[in-house]
Each structure stands twice: as C-alpha cells, then as structure tokens.
C-alpha positions as CSV (number, residue, x, y, z in Angstrom):
1,M,132.2,99.1,45.9
2,T,131.5,97.6,49.2
3,I,129.0,100.6,49.9
4,L,127.7,100.2,46.6
5,L,127.1,96.6,46.9
6,L,125.1,97.4,50.2
7,F,123.0,100.0,48.7
8,I,122.1,97.1,45.9
9,C,121.2,95.1,48.8
10,V,119.0,97.4,50.2
11,A,117.1,98.0,47.0
12,V,116.7,94.7,46.1
13,I,115.4,93.6,50.0
14,S,112.9,97.0,49.6
15,Y,111.8,95.4,46.4
16,V,110.9,92.0,48.1
17,I,109.4,93.8,51.3
18,W,107.4,95.7,49.0
19,I,106.2,92.5,46.8
20,S,105.7,90.1,49.9
21,S,103.4,93.6,51.6
22,K,101.4,93.3,48.0
23,G,100.1,90.2,48.9
24,I,99.2,91.6,52.2
25,S,97.6,94.4,51.1
26,G,95.7,92.3,48.6
27,A,93.9,90.4,51.7
28,A,93.4,93.5,53.2
29,D,91.3,94.8,50.5
30,M,89.2,92.1,50.7
31,W,89.0,92.1,54.5
32,G,88.2,95.9,54.2
33,C,85.9,95.9,51.2
34,G,82.6,98.0,51.6
35,W,84.0,100.2,54.5
36,S,83.6,104.2,54.2
37,P,86.3,106.2,52.9
38,G,88.7,107.1,55.3
39,V,87.9,104.3,57.5
40,R,89.7,101.2,55.5
41,G,92.7,103.4,54.7
42,A,93.5,104.3,58.4
43,T,92.6,100.8,60.0
44,I,93.1,97.7,57.6
45,N,95.4,99.2,55.1
46,A,97.5,101.2,57.8
47,V,98.3,98.0,59.8
48,A,98.6,96.0,56.2
49,S,101.2,98.2,55.2
50,S,102.8,98.9,58.5
51,L,104.0,95.6,59.5
52,P,107.5,96.0,57.7
53,E,108.4,98.7,61.0
54,L,106.7,96.2,63.7
55,L,109.2,93.4,62.6
56,T,111.9,95.9,61.9
57,T,111.5,96.9,65.4
58,V,111.5,93.2,66.8
59,V,114.1,92.5,64.7
60,F,116.5,95.7,65.9
61,L,115.9,94.4,69.7
62,V,116.7,90.7,69.2
63,I,120.3,91.8,67.2
64,L,121.0,94.7,69.1
65,G,120.1,94.3,72.6
66,E,118.1,96.6,74.9
67,S,118.7,100.4,74.9
68,E,120.7,100.5,70.9
69,G,118.0,97.7,69.8
70,F,115.0,99.6,70.9
71,V,116.4,102.9,70.2
72,S,117.1,101.8,66.2
73,G,113.5,100.5,66.4
74,M,112.4,104.1,67.9
75,S,114.4,105.8,64.8
76,T,112.8,103.5,62.1
77,V,109.8,104.3,63.7
78,A,110.3,108.2,63.5
79,G,111.9,108.4,60.1
80,S,109.0,106.4,59.0
81,A,106.6,108.7,60.4
82,V,108.1,111.8,58.3
83,F,108.1,109.6,55.4
84,N,104.2,108.7,55.8
85,A,103.8,112.6,56.1
86,F,105.9,113.7,53.3
87,V,106.6,111.5,50.8
88,I,103.9,109.7,50.2
89,P,101.3,112.9,50.2
90,G,103.5,114.4,47.9
91,A,103.8,111.1,45.3
92,M,100.2,110.7,45.8
93,I,99.6,114.6,44.4
94,L,102.0,113.7,41.3
95,T,100.4,110.5,40.7
96,V,97.1,112.2,40.6
97,F,98.5,114.9,38.2
98,Y,100.2,112.8,35.9
99,K,97.4,110.5,35.7
100,N,94.3,113.4,35.0
101,R,96.3,116.5,34.8
102,T,94.4,118.2,37.2
103,A,95.1,118.9,41.0
104,L,93.7,116.3,43.9
105,K,90.6,118.3,45.2
106,N,88.1,117.6,47.6
107,H,90.3,115.4,50.0
108,D,87.9,115.5,53.4
109,R,90.0,117.9,55.3
110,R,88.2,116.9,58.5
111,L,90.0,113.6,58.5
112,V,93.2,114.8,57.7
113,L,92.7,116.7,61.2
114,R,91.4,113.6,62.8
115,D,94.6,111.7,61.9
116,C,97.0,114.6,62.8
117,L,95.3,115.3,66.2
118,W,95.6,111.6,67.3
119,L,99.1,111.4,65.9
120,L,100.1,114.5,67.5
121,F,99.0,112.8,70.6
122,T,100.6,109.7,70.6
123,Q,103.7,111.1,69.7
124,A,103.5,113.6,73.0
125,V,102.9,110.6,74.8
126,I,105.9,109.1,73.6
127,Y,108.0,111.9,74.2
128,F,106.9,112.1,78.1
129,I,107.9,108.6,78.3
130,I,111.4,109.7,76.8
131,R,111.6,111.9,79.7
132,S,111.3,109.6,82.3
133,G,114.3,107.8,81.3
134,Y,113.2,104.1,81.0
135,F,110.5,102.4,79.3
136,S,108.7,99.6,80.9
137,F,105.9,96.8,80.0
138,L,103.2,99.4,81.4
139,H,104.1,101.9,78.7
140,G,103.6,99.3,75.8
141,A,100.1,98.4,77.3
142,L,99.4,102.4,77.7
143,L,100.3,102.7,73.9
144,M,98.2,99.6,72.7
145,F,95.4,100.8,75.0
146,I,95.6,104.4,73.1
147,Y,95.5,102.5,69.5
148,A,92.3,100.5,70.8
149,L,90.8,103.9,71.6
150,Y,91.3,104.9,68.3
151,I,90.4,102.4,66.1
152,L,86.9,102.4,68.2
153,M,86.8,106.0,67.2
154,I,87.5,105.0,63.6
155,F,84.9,102.0,63.5
156,K,81.8,104.7,65.1
157,S,82.1,106.8,62.3
158,N,82.0,103.7,59.5
159,N,79.4,103.3,56.9
160,E,79.2,100.6,54.8
161,S,79.6,101.6,51.5
162,N,77.6,99.7,48.9
163,D,79.6,101.3,45.7
164,E,81.9,98.2,45.8
165,D,81.5,94.6,44.9
166,C,82.5,93.0,47.8
167,Y,82.1,89.2,46.6
168,F,84.9,86.9,46.3
169,T,84.9,83.5,45.5
170,P,86.0,80.8,47.9
171,A,89.0,80.3,45.5
172,T,90.0,83.9,45.9
173,R,89.6,83.9,49.1
174,K,91.7,81.2,49.8
175,S,94.5,82.7,47.2
176,L,94.5,86.0,49.0
177,N,95.1,84.4,52.3
178,T,97.4,82.4,50.8
179,K,99.3,85.4,49.4
180,F,98.7,87.0,53.1
181,I,101.0,84.1,55.1
182,F,103.9,84.5,52.4
183,G,103.5,87.9,52.3
184,L,104.3,87.9,55.7
185,I,107.0,85.3,55.7
186,G,108.7,87.8,53.2
187,V,108.2,90.4,54.6
188,G,110.0,89.3,58.0
189,A,112.9,88.0,56.1
190,G,113.2,91.5,54.2
191,C,113.2,93.1,58.1
192,F,115.9,90.8,58.9
193,F,118.1,91.4,56.3
194,L,117.6,95.3,56.4
195,V,118.6,95.5,59.7
196,E,122.0,93.6,59.1
197,L,122.4,96.1,56.1
198,C,122.0,98.8,58.9
199,V,124.4,97.5,60.6
200,K,126.9,97.6,58.0
201,L,126.2,100.6,56.5
202,G,126.5,102.7,59.6
203,N,130.2,101.0,59.9
204,E,130.7,102.1,56.5
205,F,129.8,105.3,56.9
206,N,131.0,105.6,60.5
207,L,127.3,106.4,61.5
208,G,125.3,105.3,64.5
209,V,123.1,102.6,63.7
210,P,120.0,104.5,64.9
211,V,120.9,107.3,62.4
212,M,120.9,104.4,59.5
213,A,117.9,102.9,60.6
214,L,116.1,106.6,60.8
215,V,116.7,107.3,57.0
216,I,117.9,103.6,55.5
217,A,115.4,101.6,57.1
218,A,112.7,104.1,57.5
219,A,112.3,104.6,53.6
220,A,112.6,100.9,53.0
221,T,109.7,99.8,55.3
222,S,107.5,102.7,54.4
223,I,107.6,101.9,50.6
224,P,104.5,99.5,51.0
225,D,102.6,102.6,52.7
226,M,103.7,104.5,49.6
227,F,102.5,102.6,47.0
228,L,99.3,101.4,48.5
229,S,98.3,104.9,49.1
230,I,99.4,105.9,45.3
231,T,97.2,102.8,44.1
232,D,94.3,104.3,46.3
233,A,94.7,107.8,45.0
234,G,94.8,106.7,41.3
235,K,91.6,104.8,41.8
236,G,90.2,108.1,43.3
237,K,90.4,106.7,46.5
238,T,91.9,110.1,48.0
239,D,90.4,109.8,51.8
240,D,91.7,106.3,51.9
241,A,95.2,107.3,50.6
242,I,95.7,110.2,53.2
243,S,94.2,108.4,55.9
244,N,96.3,105.4,55.4
245,A,99.5,107.9,55.8
246,Y,98.3,109.5,58.7
247,G,96.7,106.2,59.8
248,S,100.2,104.5,59.5
249,N,102.1,106.5,61.8
250,I,99.7,105.9,64.8
251,F,100.1,102.2,64.3
252,D,103.7,102.6,64.1
253,V,103.7,105.1,67.0
254,C,101.2,102.8,68.8
255,I,102.0,99.3,68.0
256,A,105.1,99.0,66.3
257,I,106.9,100.7,69.7
258,G,104.3,99.4,71.9
259,L,103.8,95.7,71.3
260,P,107.2,94.6,71.2
261,L,108.1,96.9,74.2
262,F,105.2,95.4,76.1
263,I,106.6,91.9,75.3
264,Y,110.2,92.7,75.8
265,G,109.4,94.3,79.1
266,L,107.3,91.4,80.5
267,L,110.1,89.0,79.4
268,K,113.4,90.9,80.4
269,G,112.5,93.8,82.6
270,D,112.5,97.8,81.9
271,I,114.9,99.2,79.2
272,F,116.5,102.4,80.6
273,L,118.4,105.2,79.0
274,G,121.1,107.2,79.6
275,D,120.9,111.3,79.7
276,A,122.8,111.4,76.4
277,M,120.3,109.0,75.0
278,V,116.9,110.5,76.6
279,D,118.4,113.7,75.2
280,S,119.1,112.6,71.8
281,L,115.5,110.7,71.3
282,S,114.0,113.6,72.8
283,T,115.3,116.2,70.0
284,I,114.4,113.3,67.5
285,W,111.1,113.3,68.8
286,L,110.4,117.0,69.2
287,V,111.6,117.6,65.4
288,L,108.8,114.5,64.9
289,M,106.2,116.5,66.1
290,G,107.0,119.7,64.4
291,M,107.2,118.1,61.0
292,T,103.9,116.4,61.6
293,I,102.4,120.2,62.1
294,V,104.2,121.2,58.8
295,S,102.3,118.4,57.0
296,L,99.0,118.9,58.5
297,V,99.6,122.8,57.9
298,V,100.2,122.0,54.1
299,I,97.3,119.4,53.5
300,Y,94.5,120.7,55.9
301,F,95.1,124.4,54.5
302,S,95.1,123.4,50.7
303,R,91.7,123.3,49.4
304,S,93.2,121.5,46.4
305,L,96.8,119.6,46.5
306,N,98.9,120.5,43.5
307,I,102.6,120.3,42.3
308,L,103.8,123.2,44.6
309,Q,102.3,121.2,47.6
310,S,103.8,118.0,46.3
311,I,107.3,120.1,45.6
312,I,107.0,121.3,49.4
313,L,106.4,118.2,51.2
314,I,108.9,116.2,49.5
315,S,111.8,119.0,49.7
316,C,110.9,119.0,53.8
317,Y,111.7,115.5,54.0
318,L,115.1,116.0,51.6
319,I,115.8,118.6,53.9
320,F,115.1,116.5,57.0
321,V,117.1,113.6,56.1
322,G,120.2,115.9,54.9
323,L,119.7,117.7,58.8
324,V,120.1,113.8,60.2
325,V,123.4,113.0,58.4
326,Y,125.2,116.1,59.0
327,I,124.2,116.3,62.6
328,D,125.8,112.9,63.4
329,L,128.8,113.4,60.9
C-alpha cells in the first residue's frame, strides 16, 4: 500500500511539473517566435523544458550532500538523456502517425547529426572527468563554456522566419511572463518533493537513490521535453521537435551538471569519488554514449520515421530501464 501511494505521489508531482512547465514553454514560444527551424528547438525550447533536470540536480546536492547527491543528480541527467533520445522521438513519431496517418518524413538529418555529435562530445568530456576521480568548479566552468560554444554555433545558423505572427499584445506578454515565474516556482517545488520520493522509493525497493534517480526522477523531469516535442511535431515543426530532444540533453550535460558543480565547487570545494563510484559512473556514461549512438543510427539513417522506428526506440528505453534495475538488484 505504501509503495502504491508513493507511485501515486510521483504521478501527481510529474503532473505538477508538466503543468508548471507549460507556463515556462509558453513564454519560451513568445521569446523564440520567428527563429528558424531547429534553432528554437535546440536552444530556448531545450532550456525551458530542461529546467526540471537542473533544479533536481541542485536539490539532490542540497539534500544528500556532495558525492551521493551529485551522483544522483548525474544519474537523473543520464536517465533523462536516454528518455529524451528514445521515448520522445518514439512518442513524436506515433503522434504524427495518429494525426496524419503517415510516416514522419523530410526531417532535416543534418540537424540530427549536428546535435548528436555535440552531445557525444559533451558526454565524452564528462566521461574523462569521471575517470579523473573528482569534480571541481573548473570542470563546471568547462562544461558551461562548451555550452556557450554550442549556442554560438546554433545562432550563427539562425535565419529569421517570417512564417509566424510574432506580435504579442502587452497584456499577453505580461500574462506569459507571469506564467513563466509561477512555472519556475511550481517546477522547483515539484523537483524538491520528487527527490524526497526517490529516497523513499529507494528504501522501499532496497535500491540505491542514484538508481531511482536514473529511472523515476529522469522520466518525471523529462515529461516537459516530451510534451513540448509532441506539440511541435503535431504542428508540423518536426525539426524543432527533434532538436528539442537532443538540445535538452546537451543543456542537461553542460548546464544541469556544470552550473551546480561550478557553484558547489566555489563554495565547498571539490567533490571526490571513490574507486567504486568512479567505476559505476564510468559504466553508466559509456552505456549512455552507446545509447546515443543507437538513437543517432535509427533517426539519421531513416529517411522516413514510421511505427517500426518508434517501436525500436521505445523498446530500447524499456530494455535500458530493465537492465538498470536488474543489475542493482
């Protein structure tokens, strides 16, 4: 009964995070109106929908302390990255098929390759940092610098689009900005209680908190990404939908890990990892990089995305979750 109540609480909190994120994404749509396809999805949409991962990492650090808290935050980011790369494109393909009764065609495969290569690069940087055995504020600064380079590259390719009506009345702008502020408060509160629930669920199932973060917290915080991509895909903005999924992962790796690490390192010093934790995190990160490559192969080399690709992507995620839980048990 206790476990059932905990999962109900997770569902409720996920709903709160989703509703709160809608306020954030509404403001993001206004700010990024008129940007070229693939740019808005990879930048402002990705940042807006990835705030839950950033806040969850911060809360894990505050509640659990340096090593376990930071590893749990990294696990959330890793799990979210797998969710974004597999479940979101899979759900997006199903949405387009259900709405139009046709496969998703004409997606810009150059954007997929661009974002996946940047993501693999950032994941490789994290892997070599893990192997060093410690995290410092300089590592956080490096990750944020990499994200700045990515954003610079994205905006250099931006061409203003005239297809959208980007006029918003002052009242509309005020309303959207207000919803953005309340959305941030809602997401922050939801992430706080989500971390508490991960700790309780870990105790109930006799699983480590990082494992619960890798599965439960990651899926819950990725819900905004999923609904934002599905909404874009339903409107025919396929490139924005795909770029949001991969751009969110780059934001998660560089900012959701880098920013808390930078601040924590400046205030409290380096975070040192034991040998067992280095091996565990290294394994997680290698698996994550392998999953990213699988996602790239499925989406990049398919000229059209249909039900088969959707089944492959979602099945890969379910296998990943099953293996994570099985190994920890």
